[in-house]
N, CA and C atoms as a LAMMPS dump frame, in Angstrom:
ITEM: TIMESTEP
0
ITEM: NUMBER OF ATOMS
585
ITEM: BOX BOUNDS ff ff ff
-5.0000000000000000e+02 5.0000000000000000e+02
-5.0000000000000000e+02 5.0000000000000000e+02
-5.0000000000000000e+02 5.0000000000000000e+02
ITEM: ATOMS id mol type element x y z
1 1 1 N -321.862 -239.865 300.605
2 1 2 C -321.529 -238.704 301.426
3 1 3 C -320.769 -239.195 302.664
4 2 1 N -319.666 -238.539 302.947
5 2 2 C -318.884 -238.932 304.114
6 2 3 C -319.542 -238.414 305.388
7 3 1 N -319.115 -238.988 306.491
8 3 2 C -319.629 -238.545 307.798
9 3 3 C -319.321 -237.064 308.022
10 4 1 N -318.11 -236.615 307.607
11 4 2 C -317.715 -235.213 307.788
12 4 3 C -318.594 -234.285 306.946
13 5 1 N -318.887 -234.664 305.682
14 5 2 C -319.768 -233.852 304.852
15 5 3 C -321.168 -233.771 305.452
16 6 1 N -321.667 -234.9 305.953
17 6 2 C -322.989 -234.942 306.575
18 6 3 C -323.035 -234.051 307.808
19 7 1 N -321.987 -234.109 308.643
20 7 2 C -321.912 -233.291 309.846
21 7 3 C -321.871 -231.807 309.48
22 8 1 N -321.075 -231.446 308.455
23 8 2 C -320.998 -230.049 308.031
24 8 3 C -322.352 -229.547 307.56
25 9 1 N -323.066 -230.345 306.779
26 9 2 C -324.397 -229.969 306.318
27 9 3 C -325.36 -229.781 307.474
28 10 1 N -325.27 -230.648 308.483
29 10 2 C -326.14 -230.529 309.66
30 10 3 C -325.839 -229.241 310.414
31 11 1 N -324.562 -228.911 310.544
32 11 2 C -324.195 -227.693 311.268
33 11 3 C -324.748 -226.463 310.575
34 12 1 N -324.651 -226.393 309.232
35 12 2 C -325.166 -225.234 308.511
36 12 3 C -326.677 -225.125 308.65
37 13 1 N -327.369 -226.244 308.668
38 13 2 C -328.824 -226.188 308.836
39 13 3 C -329.192 -225.675 310.218
40 14 1 N -328.318 -225.871 311.172
41 14 2 C -328.578 -225.406 312.53
42 14 3 C -328.347 -223.906 312.689
43 15 1 N -327.781 -223.27 311.691
44 15 2 C -327.493 -221.838 311.757
45 15 3 C -328.579 -221.078 311.018
46 16 1 N -329.255 -220.189 311.742
47 16 2 C -330.304 -219.34 311.18
48 16 3 C -329.763 -217.932 310.993
49 17 1 N -330.093 -217.302 309.869
50 17 2 C -329.652 -215.947 309.585
51 17 3 C -330.87 -215.037 309.566
52 18 1 N -330.752 -213.884 310.218
53 18 2 C -331.859 -212.933 310.27
54 18 3 C -331.323 -211.51 310.124
55 19 1 N -332.178 -210.639 309.59
56 19 2 C -331.871 -209.216 309.463
57 19 3 C -332.578 -208.504 310.611
58 20 1 N -331.809 -207.722 311.381
59 20 2 C -332.34 -207.053 312.565
60 20 3 C -332.077 -205.549 312.448
61 21 1 N -333.124 -204.746 312.547
62 21 2 C -332.955 -203.294 312.568
63 21 3 C -332.227 -202.896 313.848
64 22 1 N -331.419 -201.859 313.756
65 22 2 C -330.643 -201.429 314.926
66 22 3 C -331.549 -201.132 316.124
67 23 1 N -332.714 -200.561 315.872
68 23 2 C -333.637 -200.213 316.964
69 23 3 C -334.123 -201.453 317.723
70 24 1 N -334.105 -202.614 317.066
71 24 2 C -334.57 -203.852 317.701
72 24 3 C -333.443 -204.652 318.329
73 25 1 N -332.231 -204.168 318.225
74 25 2 C -331.061 -204.915 318.679
75 25 3 C -331.118 -205.25 320.161
76 26 1 N -331.422 -204.268 320.995
77 26 2 C -331.407 -204.489 322.447
78 26 3 C -332.313 -205.635 322.863
79 27 1 N -333.542 -205.603 322.37
80 27 2 C -334.5 -206.598 322.823
81 27 3 C -334.212 -207.981 322.246
82 28 1 N -333.579 -208.054 321.095
83 28 2 C -333.407 -209.349 320.453
84 28 3 C -332.066 -210.021 320.722
85 29 1 N -330.981 -209.252 320.661
86 29 2 C -329.71 -209.977 320.656
87 29 3 C -328.48 -209.185 321.077
88 30 1 N -328.631 -208.053 321.712
89 30 2 C -327.455 -207.239 322.02
90 30 3 C -326.448 -207.977 322.905
91 31 1 N -326.921 -208.688 323.916
92 31 2 C -325.999 -209.372 324.83
93 31 3 C -325.191 -210.439 324.092
94 32 1 N -325.843 -211.196 323.215
95 32 2 C -325.146 -212.238 322.472
96 32 3 C -324.166 -211.644 321.46
97 33 1 N -324.538 -210.525 320.836
98 33 2 C -323.611 -209.854 319.924
99 33 3 C -322.391 -209.328 320.669
100 34 1 N -322.623 -208.776 321.839
101 34 2 C -321.5 -208.274 322.643
102 34 3 C -320.515 -209.414 322.936
103 35 1 N -321.045 -210.572 323.254
104 35 2 C -320.203 -211.74 323.529
105 35 3 C -319.356 -212.093 322.297
106 36 1 N -319.985 -212.095 321.105
107 36 2 C -319.276 -212.42 319.864
108 36 3 C -318.16 -211.415 319.597
109 37 1 N -318.487 -210.123 319.664
110 37 2 C -317.492 -209.09 319.372
111 37 3 C -316.395 -209.043 320.428
112 38 1 N -316.761 -209.146 321.697
113 38 2 C -315.753 -209.069 322.748
114 38 3 C -314.782 -210.247 322.694
115 39 1 N -315.254 -211.423 322.282
116 39 2 C -314.366 -212.575 322.166
117 39 3 C -313.26 -212.301 321.144
118 40 1 N -313.579 -211.542 320.128
119 40 2 C -312.616 -211.258 319.061
120 40 3 C -311.785 -210 319.323
121 41 1 N -312.401 -208.952 319.876
122 41 2 C -311.765 -207.631 319.882
123 41 3 C -311.545 -206.971 321.238
124 42 1 N -312.097 -207.503 322.307
125 42 2 C -312.042 -206.785 323.585
126 42 3 C -310.614 -206.492 324.03
127 43 1 N -309.71 -207.431 323.841
128 43 2 C -308.329 -207.234 324.286
129 43 3 C -307.701 -206.014 323.609
130 44 1 N -307.984 -205.821 322.315
131 44 2 C -307.37 -204.72 321.573
132 44 3 C -308.144 -203.412 321.654
133 45 1 N -309.494 -203.503 321.739
134 45 2 C -310.306 -202.3 321.621
135 45 3 C -311.236 -202.03 322.797
136 46 1 N -311.263 -202.891 323.778
137 46 2 C -312.213 -202.738 324.876
138 46 3 C -313.565 -203.315 324.511
139 47 1 N -314.532 -203.123 325.385
140 47 2 C -315.859 -203.698 325.181
141 47 3 C -316.591 -203.096 323.992
142 48 1 N -317.439 -203.903 323.383
143 48 2 C -318.23 -203.497 322.215
144 48 3 C -319.366 -202.589 322.637
145 49 1 N -319.581 -201.525 321.892
146 49 2 C -320.666 -200.582 322.123
147 49 3 C -321.456 -200.472 320.819
148 50 1 N -322.712 -200.924 320.777
149 50 2 C -323.461 -200.912 319.526
150 50 3 C -323.712 -199.51 318.964
151 51 1 N -323.638 -198.479 319.809
152 51 2 C -323.868 -197.115 319.33
153 51 3 C -322.621 -196.484 318.717
154 52 1 N -321.457 -197.015 319.025
155 52 2 C -320.201 -196.526 318.469
156 52 3 C -319.176 -197.658 318.544
157 53 1 N -319.368 -198.702 317.726
158 53 2 C -318.512 -199.878 317.844
159 53 3 C -317.047 -199.572 317.571
160 54 1 N -316.249 -199.645 318.612
161 54 2 C -314.807 -199.423 318.539
162 54 3 C -314.46 -198.097 317.887
163 55 1 N -315.346 -197.114 318.017
164 55 2 C -315.096 -195.798 317.46
165 55 3 C -315.538 -195.644 316.026
166 56 1 N -316.012 -196.718 315.421
167 56 2 C -316.519 -196.644 314.051
168 56 3 C -317.973 -196.204 314.072
169 57 1 N -318.526 -195.918 312.888
170 57 2 C -319.92 -195.511 312.788
171 57 3 C -320.833 -196.682 313.143
172 58 1 N -321.938 -196.413 313.81
173 58 2 C -322.888 -197.49 314.14
174 58 3 C -323.627 -197.96 312.891
175 59 1 N -324.263 -199.1 313.003
176 59 2 C -324.994 -199.687 311.878
177 59 3 C -326.488 -199.427 312.008
178 60 1 N -327.159 -199.316 310.862
179 60 2 C -328.619 -199.223 310.823
180 60 3 C -329.244 -200.612 310.832
181 61 1 N -328.536 -201.548 310.206
182 61 2 C -329.042 -202.905 310.011
183 61 3 C -327.959 -203.889 310.42
184 62 1 N -328.383 -204.95 311.094
185 62 2 C -327.475 -206.022 311.502
186 62 3 C -327.974 -207.326 310.891
187 63 1 N -327.088 -208.034 310.208
188 63 2 C -327.402 -209.37 309.72
189 63 3 C -326.688 -210.317 310.667
190 64 1 N -327.462 -211.131 311.385
191 64 2 C -326.887 -211.981 312.428
192 64 3 C -327.182 -213.447 312.141
193 65 1 N -326.261 -214.287 312.552
194 65 2 C -326.415 -215.74 312.418
195 65 3 C -326.469 -216.341 313.817
196 66 1 N -327.539 -217.069 314.07
197 66 2 C -327.715 -217.755 315.346
198 66 3 C -327.468 -219.243 315.18
199 67 1 N -326.811 -219.812 316.156
200 67 2 C -326.725 -221.275 316.273
201 67 3 C -327.233 -221.579 317.669
202 68 1 N -328.478 -222.028 317.734
203 68 2 C -329.134 -222.163 319.033
204 68 3 C -329.305 -220.78 319.623
205 69 1 N -328.97 -220.597 320.894
206 69 2 C -329.148 -219.285 321.525
207 69 3 C -327.99 -218.311 321.282
208 70 1 N -326.905 -218.783 320.653
209 70 2 C -325.71 -217.953 320.474
210 70 3 C -325.656 -217.33 319.091
211 71 1 N -325.197 -216.102 319.025
212 71 2 C -324.901 -215.481 317.739
213 71 3 C -323.478 -215.88 317.35
214 72 1 N -323.345 -216.403 316.118
215 72 2 C -322.052 -216.887 315.653
216 72 3 C -321.537 -216.11 314.447
217 73 1 N -322.3 -215.117 313.993
218 73 2 C -321.839 -214.32 312.873
219 73 3 C -322.592 -213.011 312.776
220 74 1 N -321.955 -212.011 312.159
221 74 2 C -322.552 -210.678 312.065
222 74 3 C -321.983 -209.915 310.868
223 75 1 N -322.843 -209.154 310.197
224 75 2 C -322.464 -208.115 309.239
225 75 3 C -323.382 -206.941 309.519
226 76 1 N -322.82 -205.75 309.636
227 76 2 C -323.636 -204.559 309.839
228 76 3 C -323.479 -203.601 308.678
229 77 1 N -324.51 -202.785 308.447
230 77 2 C -324.39 -201.746 307.43
231 77 3 C -325.228 -200.532 307.815
232 78 1 N -324.821 -199.386 307.259
233 78 2 C -325.531 -198.133 307.504
234 78 3 C -325.633 -197.355 306.201
235 79 1 N -326.808 -196.768 305.971
236 79 2 C -327.038 -195.944 304.783
237 79 3 C -326.409 -194.569 305.017
238 80 1 N -325.705 -194.084 303.985
239 80 2 C -325.126 -192.746 304.062
240 80 3 C -324.887 -192.219 302.65
241 81 1 N -325.033 -190.927 302.477
242 81 2 C -324.646 -190.277 301.231
243 81 3 C -323.191 -189.86 301.373
244 82 1 N -322.367 -190.313 300.427
245 82 2 C -320.957 -189.952 300.415
246 82 3 C -320.667 -189.168 299.147
247 83 1 N -319.504 -188.529 299.109
248 83 2 C -319.055 -187.825 297.914
249 83 3 C -317.994 -188.668 297.222
250 84 1 N -318.162 -188.847 295.917
251 84 2 C -317.147 -189.51 295.101
252 84 3 C -316.898 -188.592 293.914
253 85 1 N -315.676 -188.071 293.85
254 85 2 C -315.333 -187.041 292.867
255 85 3 C -316.327 -185.898 293.04
256 86 1 N -317.118 -185.577 292.035
257 86 2 C -318.073 -184.479 292.153
258 86 3 C -319.51 -184.983 292.257
259 87 1 N -319.687 -186.264 292.616
260 87 2 C -321.023 -186.845 292.71
261 87 3 C -321.361 -187.226 294.147
262 88 1 N -322.643 -187.171 294.462
263 88 2 C -323.13 -187.692 295.744
264 88 3 C -323.75 -189.057 295.469
265 89 1 N -323.352 -190.047 296.261
266 89 2 C -323.804 -191.418 296.048
267 89 3 C -324.298 -191.982 297.374
268 90 1 N -325.463 -192.624 297.333
269 90 2 C -325.998 -193.282 298.528
270 90 3 C -325.42 -194.693 298.587
271 91 1 N -324.741 -194.976 299.686
272 91 2 C -324.128 -196.29 299.882
273 91 3 C -324.645 -196.921 301.167
274 92 1 N -324.431 -198.21 301.257
275 92 2 C -324.587 -198.935 302.515
276 92 3 C -323.17 -199.271 302.956
277 93 1 N -322.68 -198.546 303.954
278 93 2 C -321.337 -198.768 304.464
279 93 3 C -321.326 -199.992 305.355
280 94 1 N -320.461 -200.938 305.038
281 94 2 C -320.431 -202.238 305.71
282 94 3 C -319.3 -202.298 306.729
283 95 1 N -319.578 -202.897 307.87
284 95 2 C -318.566 -203.137 308.894
285 95 3 C -319.011 -204.219 309.841
286 96 1 N -318.16 -204.538 310.786
287 96 2 C -318.506 -205.539 311.792
288 96 3 C -318.724 -206.917 311.205
289 97 1 N -317.934 -207.28 310.19
290 97 2 C -318.058 -208.604 309.578
291 97 3 C -317.263 -209.578 310.444
292 98 1 N -317.971 -210.522 311.028
293 98 2 C -317.336 -211.409 312.007
294 98 3 C -318.05 -212.751 312.054
295 99 1 N -317.268 -213.823 312.063
296 99 2 C -317.782 -215.18 312.253
297 99 3 C -316.992 -215.793 313.398
298 100 1 N -317.695 -216.387 314.355
299 100 2 C -317.021 -216.977 315.508
300 100 3 C -316.172 -218.173 315.08
301 101 1 N -315.166 -218.479 315.881
302 101 2 C -314.298 -219.622 315.594
303 101 3 C -315.112 -220.901 315.415
304 102 1 N -316.151 -221.08 316.207
305 102 2 C -316.934 -222.317 316.169
306 102 3 C -317.73 -222.491 314.884
307 103 1 N -317.939 -221.415 314.129
308 103 2 C -318.745 -221.486 312.904
309 103 3 C -317.923 -221.272 311.639
310 104 1 N -316.611 -221.164 311.769
311 104 2 C -315.775 -220.946 310.588
312 104 3 C -315.648 -222.231 309.777
313 105 1 N -315.34 -222.071 308.499
314 105 2 C -315.16 -223.216 307.62
315 105 3 C -316.455 -223.763 307.052
316 106 1 N -317.552 -223.02 307.183
317 106 2 C -318.851 -223.482 306.701
318 106 3 C -319.466 -222.503 305.699
319 107 1 N -318.656 -221.589 305.166
320 107 2 C -319.126 -220.556 304.227
321 107 3 C -320.16 -219.631 304.851
322 108 1 N -320.159 -219.5 306.153
323 108 2 C -321.114 -218.624 306.816
324 108 3 C -320.854 -217.161 306.465
325 109 1 N -319.601 -216.77 306.322
326 109 2 C -319.291 -215.394 305.951
327 109 3 C -319.929 -215.017 304.615
328 110 1 N -319.824 -215.912 303.626
329 110 2 C -320.438 -215.666 302.323
330 110 3 C -321.959 -215.581 302.448
331 111 1 N -322.518 -216.44 303.254
332 111 2 C -323.972 -216.44 303.461
333 111 3 C -324.424 -215.132 304.107
334 112 1 N -323.679 -214.663 305.103
335 112 2 C -324.006 -213.395 305.756
336 112 3 C -323.906 -212.222 304.781
337 113 1 N -322.851 -212.215 303.949
338 113 2 C -322.689 -211.126 302.99
339 113 3 C -323.817 -211.144 301.957
340 114 1 N -324.253 -212.322 301.536
341 114 2 C -325.372 -212.413 300.589
342 114 3 C -326.65 -211.856 301.216
343 115 1 N -326.906 -212.207 302.475
344 115 2 C -328.082 -211.663 303.165
345 115 3 C -327.962 -210.139 303.33
346 116 1 N -326.759 -209.671 303.607
347 116 2 C -326.561 -208.224 303.775
348 116 3 C -326.871 -207.487 302.473
349 117 1 N -326.354 -207.989 301.349
350 117 2 C -326.612 -207.3 300.093
351 117 3 C -328.087 -207.388 299.709
352 118 1 N -328.748 -208.483 300.008
353 118 2 C -330.194 -208.581 299.744
354 118 3 C -330.962 -207.58 300.615
355 119 1 N -330.533 -207.408 301.862
356 119 2 C -331.221 -206.453 302.727
357 119 3 C -331.007 -205.019 302.242
358 120 1 N -329.866 -204.736 301.621
359 120 2 C -329.632 -203.418 301.026
360 120 3 C -330.588 -203.193 299.853
361 121 1 N -330.735 -204.204 299.025
362 121 2 C -331.661 -204.112 297.891
363 121 3 C -333.093 -203.933 298.388
364 122 1 N -333.481 -204.694 299.411
365 122 2 C -334.824 -204.587 299.982
366 122 3 C -335.077 -203.202 300.58
367 123 1 N -334.037 -202.592 301.149
368 123 2 C -334.186 -201.265 301.764
369 123 3 C -334.498 -200.204 300.713
370 124 1 N -333.973 -200.366 299.519
371 124 2 C -334.235 -199.431 298.426
372 124 3 C -333.438 -198.14 298.538
373 125 1 N -333.172 -197.532 297.4
374 125 2 C -332.507 -196.237 297.376
375 125 3 C -331.022 -196.282 297.643
376 126 1 N -330.402 -197.458 297.545
377 126 2 C -328.965 -197.607 297.802
378 126 3 C -328.29 -197.98 296.488
379 127 1 N -327.319 -197.181 296.074
380 127 2 C -326.628 -197.433 294.806
381 127 3 C -325.599 -198.557 294.936
382 128 1 N -324.812 -198.517 296.032
383 128 2 C -323.722 -199.474 296.199
384 128 3 C -323.557 -199.869 297.658
385 129 1 N -323.048 -201.068 297.876
386 129 2 C -322.44 -201.415 299.15
387 129 3 C -321.013 -200.882 299.098
388 130 1 N -320.459 -200.497 300.246
389 130 2 C -319.124 -199.904 300.288
390 130 3 C -318.428 -200.392 301.546
391 131 1 N -317.162 -200.777 301.426
392 131 2 C -316.411 -201.176 302.62
393 131 3 C -314.928 -200.979 302.428
394 132 1 N -314.264 -200.81 303.548
395 132 2 C -312.814 -200.82 303.617
396 132 3 C -312.42 -201.996 304.493
397 133 1 N -311.286 -202.612 304.203
398 133 2 C -310.903 -203.813 304.971
399 133 3 C -309.392 -203.929 305.031
400 134 1 N -308.936 -205.004 305.656
401 134 2 C -307.513 -205.332 305.686
402 134 3 C -307.16 -206.087 304.392
403 135 1 N -305.938 -205.945 303.964
404 135 2 C -305.49 -206.589 302.72
405 135 3 C -305.738 -208.103 302.741
406 136 1 N -305.551 -208.733 303.883
407 136 2 C -305.653 -210.196 303.952
408 136 3 C -307.075 -210.741 303.776
409 137 1 N -308.084 -209.886 303.792
410 137 2 C -309.451 -210.379 303.597
411 137 3 C -310.078 -209.899 302.281
412 138 1 N -309.307 -209.223 301.437
413 138 2 C -309.834 -208.746 300.158
414 138 3 C -310.37 -209.909 299.327
415 139 1 N -309.64 -211.009 299.275
416 139 2 C -310.067 -212.149 298.445
417 139 3 C -311.418 -212.699 298.896
418 140 1 N -311.679 -212.72 300.199
419 140 2 C -312.993 -213.154 300.697
420 140 3 C -314.098 -212.283 300.09
421 141 1 N -313.925 -210.96 300.138
422 141 2 C -314.947 -210.06 299.603
423 141 3 C -315.079 -210.206 298.085
424 142 1 N -313.987 -210.417 297.408
425 142 2 C -314.055 -210.639 295.956
426 142 3 C -314.884 -211.89 295.646
427 143 1 N -314.695 -212.941 296.427
428 143 2 C -315.48 -214.16 296.226
429 143 3 C -316.97 -213.908 296.451
430 144 1 N -317.28 -212.898 297.251
431 144 2 C -318.68 -212.53 297.517
432 144 3 C -319.232 -211.573 296.458
433 145 1 N -318.426 -211.243 295.448
434 145 2 C -318.901 -210.397 294.354
435 145 3 C -318.535 -208.932 294.451
436 146 1 N -317.744 -208.549 295.455
437 146 2 C -317.35 -207.152 295.621
438 146 3 C -316.169 -206.843 294.705
439 147 1 N -316.068 -205.585 294.267
440 147 2 C -315.002 -205.159 293.379
441 147 3 C -314.123 -204.128 294.082
442 148 1 N -312.828 -204.332 293.965
443 148 2 C -311.885 -203.377 294.558
444 148 3 C -311.776 -202.144 293.671
445 149 1 N -311.76 -200.99 294.323
446 149 2 C -311.565 -199.726 293.622
447 149 3 C -310.282 -199.087 294.134
448 150 1 N -309.772 -198.137 293.4
449 150 2 C -308.599 -197.392 293.835
450 150 3 C -309 -195.931 293.96
451 151 1 N -308.921 -195.426 295.18
452 151 2 C -309.298 -194.033 295.431
453 151 3 C -308.669 -193.568 296.735
454 152 1 N -308.414 -192.28 296.803
455 152 2 C -308.08 -191.671 298.091
456 152 3 C -309.382 -191.603 298.88
457 153 1 N -309.284 -191.75 300.192
458 153 2 C -310.496 -191.739 301.02
459 153 3 C -310.319 -190.794 302.198
460 154 1 N -311.314 -189.933 302.397
461 154 2 C -311.34 -189.047 303.553
462 154 3 C -312.431 -189.539 304.505
463 155 1 N -312.127 -189.462 305.791
464 155 2 C -313.095 -189.877 306.814
465 155 3 C -312.767 -189.145 308.103
466 156 1 N -313.513 -189.492 309.141
467 156 2 C -313.258 -188.967 310.487
468 156 3 C -312.769 -190.133 311.342
469 157 1 N -311.694 -189.915 312.072
470 157 2 C -311.095 -190.975 312.884
471 157 3 C -311.92 -191.25 314.136
472 158 1 N -311.515 -192.275 314.857
473 158 2 C -312.138 -192.61 316.144
474 158 3 C -312.031 -191.457 317.135
475 159 1 N -311.021 -190.622 316.949
476 159 2 C -310.802 -189.486 317.849
477 159 3 C -311.483 -188.22 317.347
478 160 1 N -312.211 -188.32 316.242
479 160 2 C -312.917 -187.168 315.701
480 160 3 C -312.077 -186.276 314.816
481 161 1 N -310.908 -186.761 314.388
482 161 2 C -310.018 -185.976 313.543
483 161 3 C -310.17 -186.372 312.086
484 162 1 N -309.944 -185.414 311.181
485 162 2 C -309.987 -185.692 309.748
486 162 3 C -308.828 -186.611 309.368
487 163 1 N -309.133 -187.608 308.535
488 163 2 C -308.136 -188.569 308.067
489 163 3 C -308.197 -188.605 306.549
490 164 1 N -307.035 -188.571 305.909
491 164 2 C -306.953 -188.732 304.456
492 164 3 C -306.027 -189.894 304.154
493 165 1 N -306.573 -190.92 303.509
494 165 2 C -305.784 -192.082 303.12
495 165 3 C -305.549 -192.037 301.617
496 166 1 N -304.315 -192.279 301.173
497 166 2 C -304.027 -192.246 299.735
498 166 3 C -304.627 -193.465 299.031
499 167 1 N -304.71 -193.417 297.705
500 167 2 C -305.17 -194.6 296.974
501 167 3 C -304.289 -195.806 297.289
502 168 1 N -304.885 -196.979 297.251
503 168 2 C -304.12 -198.204 297.481
504 168 3 C -304.654 -199.041 298.622
505 169 1 N -305.239 -198.407 299.652
506 169 2 C -305.804 -199.199 300.742
507 169 3 C -307.004 -199.971 300.193
508 170 1 N -307.323 -201.126 300.78
509 170 2 C -308.433 -201.928 300.258
510 170 3 C -309.793 -201.258 300.462
511 171 1 N -310.387 -200.819 299.357
512 171 2 C -311.748 -200.29 299.319
513 171 3 C -312.501 -201.117 298.289
514 172 1 N -313.726 -201.546 298.642
515 172 2 C -314.495 -202.378 297.739
516 172 3 C -315.926 -201.883 297.646
517 173 1 N -316.546 -202.103 296.473
518 173 2 C -317.939 -201.727 296.253
519 173 3 C -318.7 -202.92 295.693
520 174 1 N -320.02 -202.896 295.904
521 174 2 C -320.912 -203.929 295.385
522 174 3 C -322.109 -203.223 294.768
523 175 1 N -322.467 -203.54 293.522
524 175 2 C -323.603 -202.859 292.896
525 175 3 C -324.926 -203.309 293.515
526 176 1 N -325.711 -202.345 293.975
527 176 2 C -327.041 -202.645 294.511
528 176 3 C -328.081 -202.163 293.497
529 177 1 N -328.221 -200.862 293.327
530 177 2 C -329.16 -200.327 292.33
531 177 3 C -328.443 -199.591 291.201
532 178 1 N -327.129 -199.645 291.173
533 178 2 C -326.339 -199.03 290.113
534 178 3 C -325.367 -200.083 289.585
535 179 1 N -324.81 -199.839 288.425
536 179 2 C -323.867 -200.805 287.853
537 179 3 C -322.45 -200.497 288.315
538 180 1 N -321.614 -201.531 288.304
539 180 2 C -320.21 -201.305 288.647
540 180 3 C -319.57 -200.318 287.689
541 181 1 N -319.976 -200.365 286.425
542 181 2 C -319.398 -199.472 285.417
543 181 3 C -319.687 -198.006 285.707
544 182 1 N -320.749 -197.728 286.471
545 182 2 C -321.088 -196.322 286.731
546 182 3 C -320.434 -195.771 288.005
547 183 1 N -319.631 -196.584 288.714
548 183 2 C -318.899 -196.043 289.868
549 183 3 C -317.916 -195.001 289.351
550 184 1 N -317.971 -193.759 289.851
551 184 2 C -317.105 -192.701 289.304
552 184 3 C -315.662 -192.833 289.782
553 185 1 N -314.739 -192.403 288.943
554 185 2 C -313.331 -192.302 289.342
555 185 3 C -313.168 -191.033 290.152
556 186 1 N -312.402 -191.111 291.225
557 186 2 C -312.124 -189.913 292.001
558 186 3 C -312.068 -190.197 293.479
559 187 1 N -311.696 -189.174 294.232
560 187 2 C -311.568 -189.288 295.681
561 187 3 C -312.92 -189.538 296.338
562 188 1 N -312.876 -190.236 297.46
563 188 2 C -314.073 -190.57 298.23
564 188 3 C -314.035 -189.794 299.541
565 189 1 N -315.14 -189.147 299.876
566 189 2 C -315.291 -188.501 301.18
567 189 3 C -316.465 -189.184 301.871
568 190 1 N -316.166 -189.927 302.941
569 190 2 C -317.215 -190.674 303.647
570 190 3 C -318.156 -189.776 304.434
571 191 1 N -317.812 -188.515 304.591
572 191 2 C -318.637 -187.57 305.364
573 191 3 C -318.908 -188.078 306.782
574 192 1 N -317.928 -188.673 307.377
575 192 2 C -318.074 -189.184 308.738
576 192 3 C -317.106 -190.328 308.969
577 193 1 N -317.389 -191.101 310.006
578 193 2 C -316.532 -192.242 310.336
579 193 3 C -316.742 -193.391 309.354
580 194 1 N -315.72 -194.193 309.224
581 194 2 C -315.867 -195.448 308.48
582 194 3 C -316.741 -196.385 309.311
583 195 1 N -317.145 -197.502 308.703
584 195 2 C -318.049 -198.42 309.386
585 195 3 C -317.31 -199.567 310.002
């Protein structure tokens, strides 16, 4: 084993991952999460607000990675019933996927996504994980087991206005208590803001 491989293994062992309910966020880690998000997004979106992060829907559950006293990674999700074609489906809408510069290159993103999907399964009653993302990160989610779907999507914007996006934007699902084969074809209505 090379010195670099040994160092990388040591760094990953120093990173602890935990699932935190939104109600426990303030007492456990809100200040450290704010630091992580603001380092990445404050210039473009202003300060992070856990109740309405950058105008997106808040999360019910936060999967956080600590390295010592600092949070170096995050995935959030929220349970919601959405409409897909003529069906109502309970999903865990995923957002706030972020790994700090200091923790990149260690597969921490994959580890966080695995913990997030396990926490969805543990929560029970969730058919699929659901997320929208930028085109440049689709391959990351595919490596984590998510499948891209093609659908028009309706949601509510940061300004509270109805938004309709045509098929083609990156939308991905992950089977939790349902199979990928049972995801219905048709338009998606998020019944609120994206995550």
